[in-house]
C-alpha positions in Angstrom: 88.4 60.9 94.9 92.2 61.5 94.8 93.5 64.7 96.3 96.2 65.1 93.7 95.2 64.7 90.1 97.4 66.8 87.7 95.5 67.6 84.5 98.6 67.1 82.4 98.5 63.4 82.7 94.8 63.0 81.9 95.0 65.5 79.0 97.7 63.4 77.3 95.0 60.8 76.3 94.2 61.4 72.6 96.6 64.3 72.4 97.5 64.9 68.7 99.6 67.1 66.4 96.8 69.6 65.8 96.3 70.3 69.5 100.1 70.5 70.0 100.3 73.2 67.4 97.4 75.1 69.0 99.0 74.9 72.5 102.4 76.1 71.2 100.8 79.1 69.4 98.7 79.9 72.5 101.8 79.6 74.7 103.8 82.0 72.5 101.1 84.6 72.5 100.6 84.3 76.3 104.4 84.7 76.8 104.3 87.9 74.7 101.5 89.2 76.9 103.2 88.1 80.1 106.6 89.7 79.2 105.8 93.4 79.9 103.4 92.6 82.7 106.0 90.4 84.5 108.5 93.2 84.3 106.0 95.9 85.3 104.7 93.9 88.3 108.2 93.1 89.5 109.0 96.8 89.5 105.7 97.6 91.3 106.6 95.0 93.9 109.9 96.7 94.7 112.2 94.1 93.1 114.4 94.0 90.0 112.7 93.4 86.6 114.1 90.0 85.9 112.5 88.6 89.1 109.1 89.0 87.5 110.3 86.8 84.6 111.8 84.3 87.0 108.4 84.0 88.6 106.5 83.5 85.3 109.2 81.0 84.1 109.6 78.8 87.2 106.1 79.0 88.8 104.4 79.1 85.4 106.1 75.9 84.3 105.7 74.0 87.6 102.1 75.0 88.2 101.1 74.1 84.6 102.9 70.7 85.0 101.3 69.8 88.3 98.1 71.9 88.3 94.5 70.9 88.4 93.4 73.0 85.4 94.0 72.4 81.7 94.4 76.1 80.8 95.3 78.1 83.9 98.3 80.4 83.3 100.2 81.3 86.5 102.7 84.0 87.2 103.1 87.4 89.1 99.9 89.3 89.5 98.9 92.8 90.7 97.2 91.4 93.8 100.6 90.7 95.3 102.3 94.0 94.5 101.6 96.0 97.6 102.2 93.1 100.1 105.4 92.1 98.3 106.7 95.7 98.3 106.0 95.9 102.0 107.9 92.7 102.8 110.8 93.8 100.7 110.9 97.2 102.4 110.9 95.7 105.9 112.7 92.4 105.5 114.6 92.6 102.2 114.6 90.0 99.4 115.6 87.3 101.7 112.5 87.9 103.8 110.4 87.8 100.7 111.9 84.3 99.8 111.0 83.1 103.3 107.4 84.5 103.1 106.9 83.0 99.6 108.2 79.6 100.8 105.9 79.7 103.8 102.9 80.6 101.7 103.7 77.7 99.4 103.8 75.3 102.3 100.4 76.7 103.5 98.9 76.2 100.0 100.1 72.6 99.9 98.5 72.0 103.3 95.3 73.6 102.2 95.2 71.3 99.2 96.0 68.2 101.3 93.3 69.1 103.8 90.8 69.5 100.9 90.2 73.2 101.5 89.8 73.8 97.8 86.0 74.1 98.1 86.2 76.3 101.3 87.9 79.2 99.5 84.4 80.1 98.1 83.2 81.0 101.6 85.4 84.1 101.7 82.8 86.9 101.2 82.7 88.6 97.8 82.6 92.0 99.6 86.1 91.3 101.0 87.6 90.2 97.7 86.1 93.2 96.0 87.2 95.6 98.7 90.8 94.5 98.8 91.0 94.2 95.0 89.8 97.7 94.6 92.1 98.9 97.3 95.1 97.2 95.7 94.2 99.0 92.4 94.3 102.3 94.1 97.6 101.6 95.8 99.1 100.6 92.4 97.9 103.8 90.8 99.3 106.0 93.6 102.6 104.1 93.5 103.1 104.8 89.7 102.2 108.5 89.6 105.8 109.4 90.3 107.1 107.6 87.2 104.2 108.6 85.0 104.7 112.3 85.7 108.5 112.0 85.9 108.6 113.5 89.4 111.8 113.9 91.4 111.4 113.3 95.1 113.5 115.4 97.5 116.8 113.8 98.7 116.2 111.6 101.7 112.5 111.1 101.0 111.2 107.9 102.6 107.9 107.0 100.8 106.9 103.4 101.6 103.4 103.8 103.0 100.6 105.1 100.8 100.2 108.3 102.9 103.9 109.0 102.6 103.8 108.5 98.8 100.8 110.9 98.5 102.6 113.6 100.5 105.8 113.1 98.5 103.9 113.4 95.2 102.1 116.6 96.3 105.4 118.1 97.4 107.1 117.2 94.2 104.5 118.4 91.7 106.8 121.3 90.8 109.3 118.8 89.3 106.9 117.4 86.8 108.6 116.3 83.6 106.4 117.1 80.6 108.4 114.7 78.4 107.7 111.8 80.8 104.1 112.8 80.9 104.0 112.8 77.1 105.5 109.3 76.9 103.2 108.0 79.6 100.1 109.6 78.0 100.9 108.1 74.6 101.5 104.7 76.1 98.2 104.9 78.1 96.3 106.0 74.9 97.7 103.0 73.1 96.6 100.6 75.9 93.1 102.0 75.7 92.7 102.2 71.9 94.7 99.3 70.6 92.4 96.4 71.8 89.7 98.0 69.6 92.1 97.7 66.6 93.7 94.3 67.2 93.0 91.8 70.0 95.6 89.2 69.1 98.7 91.4 69.7 98.8 92.7 73.3 98.4 96.4 73.7 101.0 96.4 76.5 103.7 95.2 74.1 102.8 97.9 71.5 102.8 100.6 74.2 106.2 99.5 75.5 107.7 99.4 71.9 106.3 102.8 71.1 107.6 104.2 74.3 111.1 102.8 73.5 111.0 104.3 70.0 110.0 107.7 71.4 112.9 107.8 73.8 115.4 106.5 71.2 114.3 108.6 68.2 113.1 111.8 69.8 115.0 114.3 71.9 113.2 113.1 75.0 114.8 112.7 78.5 113.0 110.3 80.7 114.1 107.6 83.1 114.2 104.1 81.7 114.4 100.8 83.5 118.2 100.7 82.8 118.6 104.1 84.6 117.1 102.7 87.8 117.8 99.0 87.8 120.7 96.7 86.8 119.3 94.4 84.1 120.4 90.8 84.3 119.8 88.0 81.8 121.2 85.4 84.2 119.2 82.2 84.5 117.3 81.6 87.7 119.6 80.1 90.3 118.7 78.1 93.3 119.3 79.8 96.7 118.1 78.6 100.1 117.4 81.5 102.5 118.2 81.5 106.2 115.2 80.4 108.2 115.2 82.1 111.6 112.4 81.5 114.1 112.0 85.2 114.8 111.7 86.1 111.1 109.2 83.3 110.5 107.0 84.6 113.3 107.2 88.1 111.9 106.4 87.0 108.4 103.6 84.6 109.3 100.7 87.0 108.8 102.1 88.1 105.4 102.7 84.5 104.3 99.1 83.6 105.3 97.8 86.6 103.3 99.9 85.5 100.2 98.5 82.0 100.5 94.9 83.1 100.8 95.3 85.5 97.8 97.0 82.8 95.7 94.3 80.3 96.6 91.4 82.8 95.8 92.9 84.1 92.5 94.0 80.7 91.2 90.7 79.0 91.9 88.7 82.0 90.6 90.8 81.8 87.4 90.1 78.1 87.1 86.3 78.7 87.5 86.4 81.4 84.8 88.3 79.1 82.4 86.1 76.1 83.2 83.2 78.2 81.9 85.1 79.1 78.7 86.0 75.5 77.7 83.4 73.4 79.4 85.9 71.7 81.7 86.0 71.1 85.4 89.2 71.8 87.4 90.5 69.9 90.4 90.6 72.5 93.1 92.8 70.7 95.7 95.3 69.7 93.0 95.5 73.3 91.9 96.2 74.4 95.5 99.0 71.9 95.9 100.5 72.9 92.5 100.3 76.6 93.5 102.1 75.7 96.7 104.9 73.8 95.0 105.1 76.6 92.3 105.5 79.3 94.9 108.1 77.4 96.8 110.1 76.9 93.6 109.6 80.5 92.7 111.0 81.7 96.0 114.0 79.4 95.9 114.8 80.4 92.4 114.7 84.2 93.0 111.1 84.9 92.1 108.1 86.5 93.8 104.7 85.0 94.7 102.6 83.7 91.9 99.1 82.7 91.2 96.6 82.0 88.4 96.3 85.1 86.2 92.7 85.5 84.8 93.6 87.7 81.9 96.5 85.5 80.7 94.4 82.4 81.2 91.6 83.9 79.1 94.1 84.8 76.3 95.4 81.2 76.4 91.9 79.9 75.9 91.0 82.4 73.1 94.1 81.5 71.2 93.5 77.7 71.2 95.3 76.5 74.4 93.5 73.5 75.8 96.1 71.6 77.8 98.8 72.4 80.4 101.3 72.2 77.5 100.4 75.8 76.6 101.3 77.0 80.0 104.6 75.1 79.9 105.4 76.6 76.5 104.7 80.1 77.8 107.3 79.5 80.5 109.9 78.2 78.0 109.4 81.1 75.6 109.9 83.6 78.5 113.1 81.7 79.4 114.4 82.3 75.9 113.4 85.9 76.0 115.2 86.3 79.3 118.4 84.9 77.8 118.3 86.6 74.4 116.4 89.8 74.8 116.5 90.8 78.5 119.2 93.5 78.1 116.9 95.4 75.8 114.4 95.8 78.6 116.8 98.5 79.9 115.4 100.7 77.1 111.8 100.6 78.3 110.8 104.1 79.7 109.4 104.1 83.2 106.3 106.2 82.1 105.4 103.3 79.8 105.7 100.9 82.6 103.5 103.2 84.8 100.9 103.3 82.0 100.8 99.5 81.8 100.3 99.3 85.6 97.6 102.0 85.4 95.7 99.7 83.0 96.3 96.6 85.1 94.9 98.6 88.1 91.9 99.7 86.1 91.1 96.1 84.9 91.4 94.6 88.4 89.6 97.4 90.2 86.1 96.0 89.7 84.8 99.5 90.2 81.5 98.6 88.6 81.0 95.7 91.1 82.1 98.1 93.9 79.4 100.6 92.9 76.8 97.9 92.5 77.4 96.5 96.0 77.3 100.0 97.4 73.9 100.7 95.8 72.1 97.5 96.2 73.5 95.5 99.2 72.6 95.5 102.9 74.4 98.0 105.1 76.4 95.3 106.7 77.9 94.2 103.3 78.6 97.8 102.5 80.4 98.3 105.8 82.6 95.2 105.1 83.4 96.5 101.6 84.3 100.0 102.7 86.3 98.9 105.7 88.3 96.4 103.7 88.9 98.9 100.9 90.0 101.7 103.3 92.3 99.4 105.3 93.9 98.1 102.2 94.7 101.7 101.0 95.6 103.2 104.4 97.4 100.3 106.1 98.1 97.1 104.2 96.5 94.0 102.8 97.2 91.9 105.9 95.3 94.2 108.2 92.5 94.6 105.6 91.9 90.9 105.2 92.1 90.1 109.0 89.8 93.0 110.0 87.5 92.4 107.0 87.0 88.7 107.7 86.5 89.4 111.4 83.9 92.1 110.7 82.2 89.9 108.1 81.9 87.0 110.6 80.6 89.2 113.4 78.0 90.8 111.1 77.0 87.4 109.7 76.5 86.0 113.3 74.4 89.1 114.1 72.3 88.5 111.0 71.8 84.8 111.9 70.9 85.7 115.5 68.3 88.2 114.2 66.5 85.5 112.3 66.5 83.1 115.3 63.5 83.5 117.6 61.3 81.5 120.0 57.6 81.7 119.8 55.1 80.3 122.3 51.9 78.8 120.8 48.6 79.9 122.0 45.7 77.4 122.1 44.4 76.1 118.8 46.4 78.5 116.6 48.6 76.0 114.6 47.8 73.6 111.8 48.3 69.9 112.3 50.9 68.3 110.0 49.1 64.9 109.7 45.4 65.6 109.7 44.7 67.5 106.4 45.3 71.0 107.7 42.8 70.7 110.6 43.6 72.9 113.6 45.1 70.9 116.5 44.1 71.8 120.1 46.9 72.1 122.7 46.1 69.9 125.7 45.7 71.5 129.1 48.8 72.0 131.3 50.9 71.9 128.1 53.2 74.7 126.8 54.4 74.5 123.2 57.4 76.6 122.0 58.5 76.8 118.4 62.1 77.6 117.7 63.0 79.1 114.3 66.6 79.5 113.0 70.0 78.2 114.1 70.6 77.7 117.8 74.1 79.1 118.4 76.0 81.3 120.9 75.1 84.6 119.2 71.4 83.9 119.6 71.6 82.2 123.0 69.7 85.1 124.7 66.7 84.0 122.7 66.4 80.7 124.4 68.1 81.3 127.8 64.7 80.7 129.5 61.3 79.6 128.4 58.4 81.1 130.3 56.8 78.5 132.5 53.4 78.9 134.0 52.3 77.5 137.3 50.5 74.2 136.5 52.4 73.3 133.4 53.0 69.5 133.3 54.4 69.2 129.8 56.7 71.4 127.7 57.1 70.7 123.9 59.9 72.2 121.9 59.1 72.2 118.2 62.4 72.2 116.3 61.6 71.5 112.7 63.1 74.9 111.6 66.3 74.5 113.6 69.0 73.5 111.0 71.9 73.5 113.4 73.0 73.8 117.0 76.3 74.5 118.8 77.7 73.7 122.2 76.4 76.9 123.8 72.8 76.1 122.8 73.2 72.6 124.0 74.2 73.8 127.4 71.1 75.9 127.5 68.9 72.9 126.7 70.7 70.8 129.4 69.9 73.5 131.9 66.3 73.6 130.7 66.1 69.8 131.2 67.4 70.1 134.8 64.8 72.8 135.5 62.0 70.7 134.0 62.9 67.7 136.1 63.1 69.9 139.2 59.6 71.2 138.5 58.3 67.8 137.4 57.6 69.0 133.9 58.0 66.4 131.1 60.1 67.8 128.2 59.2 66.7 124.7 61.0 67.5 121.5 59.3 67.5 118.1 61.0 67.1 114.7 64.6 67.4 115.7 66.8 67.6 112.6 69.9 65.5 111.9 72.7 67.9 113.1 71.0 69.1 116.3 70.1 65.4 117.1 73.7 64.4 116.6 74.8 67.1 119.0 72.2 66.0 121.6 73.3 62.4 121.4 77.0 63.3 121.9 76.3 65.6 124.8 74.2 63.0 126.7 71.1 65.1 126.4 69.3 62.5 124.3 69.7 59.8 127.0 69.0 62.2 129.8 65.6 63.3 128.3 64.8 59.8 127.1 64.4 58.4 123.5 60.7 58.2 123.9 60.4 61.9 124.4 61.8 62.7 120.9 58.8 62.7 118.5 58.7 62.7 114.7 56.3 65.7 114.4 54.1 68.0 116.4 51.0 65.8 116.1 52.7 62.9 117.8 54.1 65.3 120.4 50.7 66.8 121.2 49.2 63.3 121.4 51.9 62.2 123.7 51.4 65.2 125.9 47.6 64.5 126.0 48.3 61.0 127.4 50.6 62.4 130.0 48.0 65.0 131.1 45.2 62.4 131.2 47.3 59.9 133.2 48.4 62.6 135.7 44.8 63.9 136.0 43.6 60.4 136.9 46.4 60.1 139.5 45.2 63.3 141.1 
């Protein structure tokens, strides 16, 4: 199967006028939904509003054109807000371009290496933990604008703890007019979907907020008060790549790549279920990589598949990548024709939109469900990832969360691995109708259950050998896998058996362990004839050995 298979080219077969109209309508509606979200997410990321539109236009078009999904809509998402804000605060917008470019390269490499199917192995507890943590950080970051607070001159509030302290100290400066605008906008966002689901509530909330500020004697900050609004088209700009900067940004770029991969493929999976399609995961990763590189080079921020916008695309008739491309073109027209009017949007309305984004992405129900019904190890990973996301940053949270999940998984696997010594006549035969099989004299049988790997190596470091044992049988039918550490333990056991003149037999060795044994030389060292298909053959073989040795004595 080819690695790179853009859906656009296969979807053109049988493409007709009716589907074209549906795709155009869906693209227009998705663009209307993406407009306020792109502006709000750009502001939450610490960059100017138009950069959110640059991202939706450039990355949205490129990813739709090259992507592995028929309906996936890509653009800026809330998952990137905190990490982008951190990069901008420390390295500036040039550093963000470098990080986005690096993340794009990583995504392309992930696709070329066929890692599309491996993304699913990231634990759900980690994705839930950092997603909920990001939601909390977004809410905390927008409280200032929602309440119309004025921080003291010289306040440096980048970290979440710094923001919380600054908010508490500034509560006396609360602007009731800003709170009113924010509350009305938030109420619209909550109530409007129950009235009309085709017109996005975020657009209505923003329009109402603008009308309140323009028509009523209300004094609140607008986007134009804090940012210089530009309707300039995205322009190509190549950043300066310095080795020191690349090294500093590598962890952040890796986190962006992982997030983009997870979100885009999750969005593809959700949309597949909605339209009965099947996406090409590796193609999607390559497209996400190219899209992020283009977004960075044309002044945008990181992009990925947006589940809510993708669902809106499907519900409004979008069925091919044409809809995603139309959405990008419409946003380009809005940028050129209407962007100056974005200066009128009040900041409390933007904060309300981001509050709703945070609520929708928080997955608090899943968080509570995991907390109530999952093993303690999963709860620990969930809580640690969540806390680290809020207290430190996403990079630390994912690194520590993955490390903790791996350690706890290895412990869990080690706990289910054990070695049990058979006692005489206590096991059923596999080939003789369930009849009990007697263990020959001078024979020790050990049954190993579970994977043989380094975390469980203490379970098979030594097998108890009695004086007078002539044969040792290792029954391995329940050993699915083996690593190098376990192999070294068996090689040591083989040497000990030879020294003590004990014949080592192995019963029912599965495919993966057998391959490891052959590569290590253990198979030849023990002898092919000493590998038996099942326990009955092994016991019969042992019985012959004992009989022959007894005659010799």
